[in-house]
DRENMIDREN-377960 format. One record per residue: residue number from 1; x, y, z of N, C-alpha, C in turn. Coordinates in steps of 0.2 Angstrom, whole numbers. Layout:
N
i, n_X, n_Y, n_Z, ca_X, ca_Y, ca_Z, c_X, c_Y, c_Z
NUM, X, Y, Z, X, Y, Z, X, Y, Z
...
END
This chain:
348
i, n_X, n_Y, n_Z, ca_X, ca_Y, ca_Z, c_X, c_Y, c_Z
1, 670, 320, 343, 663, 320, 342, 665, 312, 340
2, 659, 308, 344, 660, 299, 341, 652, 299, 339
3, 652, 294, 334, 645, 293, 333, 645, 288, 337
4, 639, 285, 342, 637, 280, 346, 639, 274, 340
5, 641, 267, 342, 640, 262, 340, 641, 257, 347
6, 636, 250, 343, 637, 245, 349, 644, 244, 349
7, 645, 239, 355, 653, 236, 355, 659, 243, 356
8, 656, 246, 357, 664, 252, 356, 663, 259, 363
9, 667, 254, 366, 669, 256, 374, 670, 263, 374
10, 669, 266, 381, 673, 273, 383, 678, 274, 381
11, 681, 270, 382, 689, 269, 382, 690, 274, 374
12, 689, 269, 370, 689, 269, 363, 685, 275, 361
13, 678, 276, 364, 677, 284, 360, 681, 289, 362
14, 683, 288, 369, 686, 296, 370, 692, 296, 368
15, 696, 292, 364, 702, 292, 358, 701, 295, 353
16, 694, 293, 351, 692, 296, 344, 691, 304, 347
17, 688, 305, 352, 686, 313, 355, 692, 317, 355
18, 697, 315, 359, 705, 316, 359, 708, 320, 353
19, 708, 315, 349, 711, 316, 341, 708, 319, 338
20, 701, 321, 339, 695, 327, 333, 698, 334, 337
21, 700, 333, 344, 700, 340, 349, 705, 342, 350
22, 712, 338, 347, 718, 339, 347, 720, 345, 352
23, 725, 347, 356, 727, 355, 356, 729, 356, 353
24, 735, 355, 347, 738, 354, 341, 734, 359, 336
25, 728, 356, 335, 723, 359, 330, 725, 355, 323
26, 729, 350, 323, 731, 349, 317, 726, 344, 313
27, 722, 341, 317, 714, 339, 312, 710, 344, 312
28, 710, 350, 315, 705, 353, 315, 706, 360, 308
29, 712, 360, 307, 712, 368, 302, 718, 364, 298
30, 717, 366, 293, 722, 363, 286, 721, 368, 280
31, 722, 365, 274, 721, 366, 268, 713, 366, 265
32, 713, 360, 269, 707, 358, 266, 703, 356, 274
33, 699, 360, 275, 696, 358, 283, 691, 353, 284
34, 690, 350, 278, 682, 345, 276, 687, 339, 280
35, 692, 338, 278, 696, 331, 276, 698, 329, 283
36, 692, 329, 289, 694, 326, 295, 690, 319, 294
37, 697, 315, 292, 694, 307, 292, 696, 304, 294
38, 697, 298, 293, 700, 292, 297, 708, 295, 299
39, 709, 296, 295, 719, 299, 295, 721, 302, 301
40, 714, 308, 304, 715, 310, 309, 717, 305, 316
41, 713, 300, 315, 713, 295, 321, 718, 287, 320
42, 723, 288, 314, 727, 283, 316, 733, 285, 320
43, 737, 280, 318, 745, 282, 321, 747, 286, 316
44, 745, 290, 312, 749, 294, 308, 745, 300, 305
45, 748, 305, 303, 744, 310, 301, 748, 314, 295
46, 744, 313, 293, 747, 318, 285, 747, 325, 286
47, 753, 327, 282, 754, 335, 281, 751, 337, 277
48, 749, 343, 276, 747, 346, 271, 748, 345, 262
49, 753, 342, 261, 754, 340, 255, 753, 332, 253
50, 748, 329, 259, 745, 321, 259, 752, 318, 260
51, 760, 320, 263, 765, 315, 264, 763, 312, 273
52, 765, 307, 273, 764, 302, 279, 771, 303, 281
53, 772, 306, 289, 780, 305, 292, 781, 298, 293
54, 787, 297, 293, 789, 292, 293, 788, 286, 301
55, 789, 293, 307, 788, 292, 313, 783, 293, 317
56, 781, 289, 320, 772, 292, 324, 773, 299, 328
57, 780, 300, 330, 781, 306, 334, 785, 311, 330
58, 784, 311, 325, 785, 318, 320, 779, 323, 318
59, 775, 319, 320, 769, 325, 320, 769, 329, 326
60, 774, 328, 332, 776, 334, 335, 778, 340, 333
61, 781, 338, 327, 788, 344, 326, 782, 350, 322
62, 783, 356, 325, 780, 361, 322, 778, 362, 316
63, 784, 359, 312, 780, 362, 303, 776, 356, 302
64, 775, 352, 307, 768, 345, 304, 763, 350, 307
65, 762, 355, 310, 757, 356, 313, 754, 363, 310
66, 744, 363, 314, 743, 370, 308, 741, 374, 314
67, 742, 382, 312, 739, 384, 317, 733, 387, 319
68, 728, 386, 326, 723, 387, 326, 722, 391, 330
69, 720, 398, 330, 719, 404, 334, 715, 403, 341
70, 717, 405, 346, 714, 404, 352, 706, 405, 354
71, 706, 410, 349, 699, 413, 350, 694, 408, 346
72, 697, 406, 340, 692, 397, 337, 691, 393, 342
73, 697, 391, 345, 697, 385, 350, 690, 388, 353
74, 690, 392, 357, 685, 396, 362, 680, 394, 358
75, 678, 396, 353, 672, 395, 349, 669, 391, 348
76, 673, 385, 347, 673, 376, 347, 669, 375, 353
77, 674, 378, 359, 672, 375, 366, 665, 378, 368
78, 664, 383, 366, 657, 385, 367, 651, 382, 362
79, 652, 382, 356, 649, 376, 355, 646, 368, 357
80, 652, 367, 359, 652, 360, 362, 649, 360, 371
81, 648, 366, 373, 644, 366, 377, 635, 368, 377
82, 636, 373, 371, 628, 373, 370, 625, 368, 366
83, 628, 363, 364, 627, 358, 362, 624, 352, 368
84, 627, 353, 374, 625, 350, 380, 618, 355, 382
85, 617, 364, 381, 611, 365, 385, 606, 363, 380
86, 607, 364, 373, 601, 365, 368, 600, 356, 367
87, 604, 353, 366, 603, 342, 364, 603, 340, 368
88, 605, 339, 372, 607, 336, 378, 603, 334, 383
89, 600, 329, 386, 596, 327, 390, 600, 332, 398
90, 607, 330, 398, 611, 334, 404, 608, 341, 405
91, 605, 345, 399, 604, 352, 396, 597, 352, 400
92, 593, 347, 400, 585, 349, 401, 582, 355, 407
93, 589, 352, 413, 586, 358, 419, 587, 366, 416
94, 594, 367, 412, 592, 374, 409, 589, 376, 406
95, 586, 372, 401, 580, 371, 395, 575, 376, 400
96, 573, 369, 403, 567, 371, 409, 565, 376, 413
97, 571, 381, 413, 572, 388, 416, 573, 394, 413
98, 575, 391, 406, 575, 397, 401, 570, 395, 397
99, 569, 389, 394, 565, 390, 389, 556, 387, 391
100, 557, 386, 395, 551, 382, 397, 545, 389, 400
101, 547, 394, 404, 543, 399, 403, 541, 403, 395
102, 544, 403, 392, 543, 406, 385, 537, 402, 382
103, 541, 396, 382, 534, 392, 378, 527, 392, 383
104, 526, 392, 388, 520, 393, 393, 517, 399, 390
105, 522, 405, 389, 520, 412, 389, 514, 411, 381
106, 519, 409, 377, 515, 408, 370, 510, 404, 371
107, 511, 400, 375, 504, 395, 374, 499, 399, 377
108, 498, 403, 382, 493, 406, 384, 492, 412, 381
109, 497, 415, 375, 496, 422, 373, 492, 419, 367
110, 493, 412, 364, 490, 411, 356, 486, 405, 358
111, 481, 403, 362, 478, 396, 363, 473, 395, 358
112, 471, 398, 354, 468, 395, 347, 473, 395, 340
113, 480, 391, 342, 483, 392, 335, 479, 388, 331
114, 478, 390, 325, 474, 386, 318, 481, 383, 312
115, 480, 377, 310, 485, 374, 307, 484, 379, 299
116, 479, 380, 297, 479, 383, 292, 481, 389, 293
117, 481, 392, 296, 483, 401, 297, 489, 402, 305
118, 495, 397, 303, 498, 396, 310, 501, 402, 312
119, 502, 406, 319, 506, 413, 317, 513, 412, 319
120, 514, 417, 317, 521, 418, 316, 527, 420, 322
121, 532, 417, 322, 537, 420, 328, 544, 418, 324
122, 547, 424, 328, 553, 424, 327, 559, 424, 333
123, 564, 421, 330, 567, 419, 337, 576, 420, 334
124, 578, 429, 335, 583, 431, 336, 588, 429, 340
125, 594, 424, 337, 601, 423, 342, 598, 418, 344
126, 597, 411, 339, 593, 407, 338, 597, 401, 341
127, 604, 402, 342, 610, 397, 344, 611, 391, 340
128, 607, 386, 343, 608, 378, 341, 600, 376, 339
129, 597, 380, 339, 590, 380, 336, 584, 378, 341
130, 587, 375, 345, 581, 370, 351, 574, 376, 354
131, 576, 380, 354, 570, 384, 358, 567, 386, 350
132, 570, 387, 345, 564, 388, 338, 561, 383, 336
133, 565, 376, 335, 561, 372, 335, 555, 368, 341
134, 556, 370, 348, 551, 370, 352, 545, 374, 351
135, 547, 380, 349, 541, 384, 345, 538, 380, 340
136, 541, 378, 335, 537, 377, 328, 535, 371, 330
137, 537, 366, 337, 532, 360, 338, 524, 364, 341
138, 524, 369, 345, 517, 369, 348, 515, 372, 341
139, 515, 372, 335, 510, 376, 330, 511, 383, 328
140, 517, 385, 329, 520, 392, 327, 524, 389, 319
141, 524, 394, 313, 527, 397, 309, 534, 399, 312
142, 539, 396, 314, 544, 398, 318, 552, 399, 312
143, 555, 403, 314, 560, 406, 312, 567, 407, 317
144, 570, 402, 317, 577, 406, 322, 581, 408, 316
145, 585, 415, 319, 589, 420, 315, 596, 417, 322
146, 604, 416, 316, 608, 417, 319, 613, 418, 314
147, 618, 421, 319, 625, 427, 316, 632, 423, 317
148, 631, 418, 322, 637, 415, 321, 637, 408, 317
149, 645, 409, 312, 644, 403, 309, 646, 396, 310
150, 648, 397, 318, 649, 391, 321, 640, 388, 322
151, 638, 391, 325, 632, 391, 328, 627, 385, 321
152, 628, 390, 316, 624, 388, 310, 626, 383, 307
153, 633, 381, 307, 635, 372, 304, 633, 368, 308
154, 633, 367, 316, 633, 367, 321, 625, 363, 321
155, 619, 368, 318, 613, 367, 320, 609, 365, 313
156, 613, 366, 308, 611, 363, 304, 612, 357, 303
157, 618, 353, 306, 621, 346, 305, 615, 342, 310
158, 614, 346, 316, 610, 343, 321, 601, 341, 319
159, 598, 346, 314, 593, 348, 313, 591, 344, 307
160, 594, 343, 303, 596, 339, 296, 599, 334, 296
161, 605, 332, 298, 609, 326, 298, 608, 319, 304
162, 605, 322, 308, 604, 317, 313, 598, 312, 310
163, 600, 305, 311, 596, 299, 309, 591, 297, 316
164, 595, 299, 322, 589, 296, 326, 592, 300, 333
165, 589, 299, 339, 590, 301, 347, 596, 299, 348
166, 602, 302, 350, 606, 300, 355, 612, 296, 350
167, 611, 299, 342, 615, 296, 339, 625, 298, 340
168, 625, 302, 341, 631, 305, 344, 634, 306, 351
169, 641, 307, 353, 644, 307, 359, 650, 311, 358
170, 648, 315, 364, 655, 321, 365, 656, 319, 371
171, 662, 324, 372, 663, 325, 379, 665, 332, 382
172, 661, 335, 384, 660, 343, 383, 663, 346, 389
173, 666, 341, 394, 670, 345, 401, 678, 340, 400
174, 679, 339, 394, 685, 338, 395, 692, 342, 397
175, 689, 349, 393, 695, 353, 394, 695, 359, 399
176, 687, 355, 405, 687, 360, 409, 690, 357, 416
177, 697, 358, 418, 702, 357, 421, 700, 359, 429
178, 695, 365, 430, 695, 369, 438, 688, 364, 439
179, 688, 364, 445, 680, 363, 450, 678, 357, 449
180, 684, 352, 448, 680, 344, 446, 678, 343, 453
181, 674, 338, 452, 671, 335, 459, 678, 328, 458
182, 678, 325, 452, 681, 318, 451, 684, 318, 445
183, 687, 313, 442, 690, 311, 436, 683, 311, 432
184, 679, 306, 434, 675, 303, 430, 670, 311, 427
185, 670, 313, 430, 664, 320, 429, 669, 324, 424
186, 672, 327, 425, 677, 328, 418, 679, 325, 414
187, 678, 318, 411, 679, 313, 408, 671, 311, 405
188, 668, 312, 408, 660, 308, 406, 657, 312, 401
189, 653, 305, 396, 652, 307, 390, 645, 311, 389
190, 643, 311, 385, 637, 314, 383, 632, 314, 376
191, 627, 311, 375, 626, 308, 371, 619, 314, 368
192, 620, 314, 361, 614, 321, 361, 613, 318, 351
193, 606, 320, 351, 603, 324, 354, 597, 319, 357
194, 594, 324, 361, 589, 320, 367, 583, 318, 361
195, 582, 320, 357, 576, 319, 353, 577, 319, 346
196, 575, 317, 342, 576, 316, 333, 572, 323, 331
197, 576, 328, 330, 572, 332, 326, 567, 335, 322
198, 568, 328, 317, 565, 327, 309, 558, 323, 313
199, 558, 322, 318, 551, 316, 321, 549, 320, 326
200, 550, 328, 327, 548, 331, 334, 539, 334, 333
201, 539, 335, 327, 532, 336, 325, 533, 343, 324
202, 538, 345, 320, 537, 353, 317, 531, 355, 312
203, 531, 361, 313, 525, 363, 308, 529, 367, 301
204, 525, 365, 297, 528, 368, 290, 530, 375, 291
205, 536, 376, 286, 537, 383, 286, 542, 385, 293
206, 544, 381, 297, 552, 380, 300, 555, 381, 295
207, 563, 388, 299, 566, 390, 295, 571, 392, 300
208, 578, 392, 297, 585, 396, 302, 587, 399, 297
209, 589, 407, 298, 591, 412, 293, 597, 413, 294
210, 603, 415, 292, 610, 415, 294, 609, 424, 292
211, 612, 426, 296, 615, 433, 295, 616, 437, 301
212, 616, 445, 301, 618, 449, 306, 608, 453, 307
213, 605, 453, 312, 598, 453, 314, 597, 459, 314
214, 600, 465, 312, 600, 471, 309, 599, 471, 304
215, 605, 466, 300, 603, 469, 291, 598, 466, 288
216, 596, 459, 292, 591, 456, 288, 585, 457, 289
217, 582, 461, 296, 576, 463, 297, 576, 469, 297
218, 581, 472, 296, 578, 479, 294, 576, 481, 287
219, 575, 477, 282, 574, 475, 276, 564, 477, 275
220, 563, 481, 271, 558, 484, 271, 552, 477, 271
221, 554, 473, 268, 549, 467, 268, 546, 463, 275
222, 549, 465, 279, 551, 463, 285, 545, 465, 291
223, 544, 472, 289, 538, 478, 292, 533, 473, 294
224, 530, 473, 299, 523, 470, 302, 521, 462, 298
225, 527, 458, 299, 528, 452, 299, 524, 448, 303
226, 528, 450, 309, 528, 444, 314, 524, 444, 319
227, 521, 438, 321, 516, 440, 329, 519, 439, 335
228, 524, 437, 334, 529, 437, 340, 536, 435, 340
229, 539, 442, 343, 546, 438, 343, 549, 436, 349
230, 553, 432, 351, 556, 428, 357, 563, 429, 357
231, 564, 434, 362, 572, 433, 363, 575, 431, 370
232, 580, 426, 369, 583, 422, 374, 590, 423, 376
233, 591, 426, 381, 599, 428, 380, 602, 430, 375
234, 599, 437, 372, 600, 436, 364, 601, 446, 365
235, 596, 448, 369, 595, 457, 367, 601, 461, 368
236, 605, 461, 374, 612, 464, 377, 617, 458, 375
237, 617, 454, 375, 623, 450, 372, 625, 450, 366
238, 621, 451, 361, 625, 452, 353, 624, 459, 351
239, 621, 465, 355, 619, 471, 354, 626, 477, 354
240, 626, 478, 349, 633, 485, 350, 626, 489, 353
241, 622, 491, 349, 615, 496, 351, 610, 493, 353
242, 609, 493, 358, 603, 490, 361, 597, 493, 358
243, 596, 500, 358, 592, 503, 355, 589, 503, 349
244, 593, 501, 343, 591, 499, 339, 588, 493, 338
245, 590, 487, 342, 587, 480, 342, 580, 482, 344
246, 578, 486, 348, 570, 486, 351, 566, 490, 345
247, 569, 495, 340, 569, 499, 338, 564, 494, 331
248, 569, 488, 329, 568, 483, 324, 563, 480, 325
249, 563, 478, 331, 557, 472, 334, 549, 475, 334
250, 551, 483, 336, 544, 485, 335, 542, 485, 329
251, 548, 487, 324, 544, 488, 317, 544, 480, 313
252, 545, 476, 316, 544, 469, 312, 537, 466, 313
253, 534, 469, 322, 530, 465, 326, 524, 468, 321
254, 519, 463, 321, 511, 466, 320, 508, 471, 325
255, 505, 475, 322, 501, 479, 329, 498, 472, 332
256, 498, 473, 340, 495, 469, 344, 501, 463, 345
257, 505, 462, 341, 509, 459, 341, 515, 458, 349
258, 517, 453, 350, 519, 452, 356, 529, 450, 358
259, 531, 453, 360, 539, 453, 360, 539, 448, 368
260, 542, 442, 369, 545, 439, 375, 551, 441, 377
261, 555, 441, 380, 562, 441, 382, 564, 437, 389
262, 569, 435, 387, 572, 432, 396, 580, 433, 393
263, 583, 436, 399, 590, 438, 399, 595, 440, 403
264, 600, 444, 406, 602, 449, 409, 603, 454, 404
265, 610, 458, 406, 611, 464, 404, 619, 464, 402
266, 621, 459, 398, 628, 456, 399, 632, 462, 394
267, 627, 465, 389, 633, 470, 386, 642, 467, 384
268, 641, 464, 380, 647, 458, 376, 652, 464, 375
269, 650, 469, 371, 655, 473, 368, 658, 479, 372
270, 652, 479, 377, 655, 483, 384, 662, 483, 388
271, 666, 477, 388, 673, 479, 388, 679, 479, 383
272, 676, 478, 378, 680, 479, 370, 681, 486, 367
273, 675, 491, 370, 676, 499, 371, 683, 502, 374
274, 687, 506, 369, 693, 509, 372, 701, 506, 372
275, 697, 497, 369, 704, 494, 371, 711, 498, 365
276, 716, 496, 368, 722, 497, 367, 726, 492, 365
277, 723, 486, 362, 728, 480, 361, 732, 479, 355
278, 738, 478, 352, 741, 481, 346, 736, 478, 340
279, 735, 470, 342, 730, 470, 337, 722, 472, 335
280, 723, 475, 341, 715, 479, 339, 713, 485, 338
281, 722, 491, 335, 722, 497, 335, 720, 496, 327
282, 719, 492, 323, 719, 491, 316, 711, 492, 313
283, 706, 491, 319, 701, 490, 317, 696, 495, 321
284, 691, 498, 318, 685, 502, 323, 685, 501, 331
285, 684, 507, 335, 683, 505, 340, 675, 502, 341
286, 673, 497, 344, 666, 493, 344, 663, 499, 350
287, 657, 501, 345, 655, 503, 349, 648, 500, 354
288, 646, 502, 359, 644, 500, 365, 637, 504, 369
289, 633, 502, 370, 626, 505, 373, 625, 501, 379
290, 626, 505, 385, 625, 500, 389, 619, 504, 396
291, 614, 502, 394, 606, 504, 396, 604, 500, 405
292, 602, 502, 408, 601, 500, 416, 592, 495, 412
293, 590, 490, 416, 583, 486, 414, 578, 494, 414
294, 578, 498, 419, 574, 504, 419, 573, 507, 414
295, 580, 510, 408, 580, 512, 404, 577, 507, 399
296, 579, 503, 397, 578, 497, 393, 568, 497, 391
297, 566, 496, 396, 558, 497, 397, 557, 504, 393
298, 560, 509, 398, 557, 517, 395, 559, 516, 389
299, 564, 514, 386, 565, 516, 379, 559, 511, 374
300, 559, 504, 376, 554, 501, 373, 545, 504, 373
301, 545, 507, 379, 540, 511, 379, 539, 517, 374
302, 543, 520, 372, 543, 524, 368, 543, 523, 362
303, 546, 516, 361, 543, 512, 354, 537, 507, 353
304, 530, 510, 356, 524, 509, 358, 523, 503, 360
305, 529, 499, 364, 527, 493, 369, 524, 495, 375
306, 519, 491, 377, 517, 489, 385, 518, 484, 387
307, 520, 484, 394, 523, 476, 398, 516, 475, 401
308, 514, 469, 397, 511, 464, 401, 511, 458, 408
309, 517, 457, 407, 519, 453, 412, 527, 454, 414
310, 530, 452, 420, 536, 453, 421, 538, 450, 427
311, 544, 447, 427, 546, 444, 432, 553, 444, 432
312, 557, 441, 439, 566, 440, 438, 566, 429, 437
313, 571, 427, 434, 571, 420, 435, 575, 420, 434
314, 579, 415, 440, 586, 411, 442, 588, 409, 436
315, 594, 407, 432, 595, 402, 428, 604, 402, 427
316, 606, 398, 425, 612, 397, 422, 612, 396, 413
317, 620, 396, 413, 620, 397, 405, 623, 392, 403
318, 624, 388, 401, 631, 382, 397, 635, 381, 402
319, 632, 379, 408, 634, 377, 414, 635, 371, 415
320, 642, 368, 417, 642, 361, 420, 636, 359, 426
321, 635, 354, 425, 629, 354, 432, 634, 350, 437
322, 639, 348, 436, 642, 345, 441, 651, 349, 444
323, 650, 353, 441, 655, 359, 442, 656, 361, 450
324, 660, 364, 454, 659, 366, 458, 657, 374, 459
325, 658, 375, 453, 657, 383, 452, 650, 384, 448
326, 645, 388, 451, 640, 389, 446, 636, 397, 444
327, 639, 398, 439, 636, 407, 438, 630, 406, 437
328, 626, 411, 440, 619, 412, 442, 616, 419, 437
329, 614, 419, 433, 609, 424, 433, 603, 427, 436
330, 601, 432, 437, 592, 434, 439, 590, 438, 431
331, 590, 434, 429, 587, 436, 420, 582, 440, 422
332, 580, 444, 417, 572, 445, 418, 569, 442, 412
333, 564, 444, 412, 559, 440, 410, 551, 444, 409
334, 550, 447, 404, 546, 450, 401, 542, 449, 395
335, 533, 451, 396, 532, 450, 388, 529, 457, 390
336, 530, 460, 382, 527, 466, 381, 525, 467, 374
337, 518, 469, 376, 514, 469, 367, 515, 475, 364
338, 516, 476, 356, 515, 482, 353, 508, 485, 351
339, 507, 491, 355, 501, 494, 353, 499, 494, 346
340, 492, 494, 345, 490, 496, 339, 490, 502, 336
341, 491, 505, 330, 491, 512, 328, 486, 514, 329
342, 479, 512, 330, 473, 515, 329, 472, 515, 339
343, 474, 510, 342, 474, 511, 349, 478, 518, 353
344, 485, 518, 349, 489, 523, 350, 487, 530, 350
345, 482, 532, 345, 480, 538, 343, 473, 540, 346
346, 469, 535, 350, 463, 534, 353, 468, 536, 360
347, 472, 533, 363, 476, 535, 369, 479, 541, 371
348, 479, 545, 363, 482, 553, 363, 477, 557, 361
END
């Protein structure tokens, strides 16, 4: 990642980006992960003891390289693609597909928002925080919840350290070697953020909460706190037990509160169940409960929800818009309302 500066050519920016994202990982992980300074981008790379090899080519020696697990490399690449989705002009189309219906639904459900007593909205699986920020700018006391340490570091950087729009430049598709229409498409720069978060007009009380959704919001202090819960590409992607998620959402909503959801039923942990990989057998088998959309709605009904609005929305997720291959989801979009206890007793 490079900071945009006047007079800096695209080639110079690309050299900086390539250095910080080198496949050797020498600039990404060492004894001190925070020391990604100018030494990384010069002709010499110091080793873990601070010694500079005499020859520029000596950094190719395996003894001068630090090992970065491929899973961590993949996570970083995922974060970079999510920067485009959440905080770049290039991701506006995806945000319109996913976030706009949610924002419009909230606006219609809470038309008379009062600054003295604003409604509260929780966004589990907030990722890099754009949706939670957009909801805050609407006049909600918004809280994003995120478990991924990678996401939290990056969202904190964007939300708290950005000085102006378009301050930073990345090359998000540089590692995508397949389905490129041209070299320039693969090597194109993307500037972010497209807006300055601190100047976006957020409502007082906007926060990002790090931690596992189940652990954080199972706390008794969370019961009946939220007017709205918004889940976007969260419900089945991070859940081991989707039933537990629905139970917690019902518990933390106020009576009459709304749950707005958009996303597929991917069940991330389904593929991990029963794996026999050697590196996996030392750990417990990952539990995963996979339900159909029909069953999910039935369970939600049993936890006191009733469907008010339901449709299907076609969308992509962190997809390169210029790629020859586009993965599309026909995502379920619904608004459910938690029935009040008094109303439930009356109906029975």
